[in-house]
N, C-alpha and C positions, 0 to 999 in steps of 0.2 A: 132819120131816126138809127136807117143801120151805119150809115157815114159813123156819125156819134157816136152809135154805139160800141165800131170798129176801133174809131179813134182812141177815144176815151180808154178803152179796153187797153190797146196798143200804149198807151203813154201809164197808166198802174203797173205794166210789166215791164215796163221800161224802171220804172221807179224800184218796184220788187230788185229788178237787176242790180241797178244801181246800191239798193241797201246793203245787194250784200255781196258789194265788192269793199262797200266801209264796213260792214263785219269781218271779211279777209285781212283788212287790213287793220284793225285790233286784235283780231286774234291769233292771228297768225306770226309764226317766229321767226322770221327773218327774213335782210331787204329781196330778197329772193323768191320766195314766196307770197310776200305781200304784192310784191311786183305784177307776179302773175295772175293773183287774185285781182289788183285790183284794173288792169289793162283791160281782161276776159271782159268783166262782169261790168263796170264801165263803160264798153268802148260799146259795148248790143245795149246795155241799160239805155245811154243816153240818144242810139241806133236809134232804139226803143221809144221814147220821145220826144222827139226827132218824126218818124215814122208818123206816130199817130198826132201828130201839127199838123203833114201833112193833106194825112187822110182829112184831119176837120177842115184846113184851110182850102184843101183845090186847085187848083191851079193858078193860086195867087200870086203876084208875086215872094207874099208870104212862103207861100206852098212852098215855090223853088227856092229861097233862101236855108228852107227846113232841107227839102234833099241836097245842096252843097253842104250844110255843113255836115249830114251823115257822110259822104263821101270823105271829104275832109279827115271826120274823126277816126272811118277803115284808114285812111294812109295814115294818117300822121300818129296813129297813138301806138301801132304795132311798133314805128319805128321808135319812136320816141323810150318806147318801154325799154328794146333792146341797146338803145345807147347806156342806158340811167345803169341796164343790167351789165354792161362792158366793162360801165365805167366803177362801177361796186368794185367786180369780181378787179379789175384794175391795178385802185387801190388796197385792194388785200379787205376787203370787209369781207367777216370770217361767214361760213356757210354756217348751218345750225348744228350741231352739238349728230342726230340723228339723219344726218343727209348719205347717203349710202354710198353714192361715186359726183364726182366734181368733173365730166364731161368734156368740160371745155381748159381747162389743165391738163385731163390728158391729151385732150388734141395738144396745146400748147409744148406738151415733152414729142410727142408724137413727134413735132415738125422741125424739131432742135434737131434732131439726131440729124 
């Protein structure tokens, strides 16, 4: 009973995180802010869903696949987000006008001196 309740709670919490990540994709102004919202929310949301599945299924082959999925998401998602953000910056995709500073561009200027 408790295992099912905890597993379903984690799944619903993960779905809520995924929803807020999608909402960030729709609402935020530029690619960099959208990428940040999608990466953080969807990473934790998907991990929450998979952890809930692991709790529900237990130490079965399916449960271990869910744990392996969590590890893969935690390793691949930040790397993919960094690569996408760097490619966006190198191709001069503009920041939103309300951006205060561009630290990556400042670092590039400092390294060229």
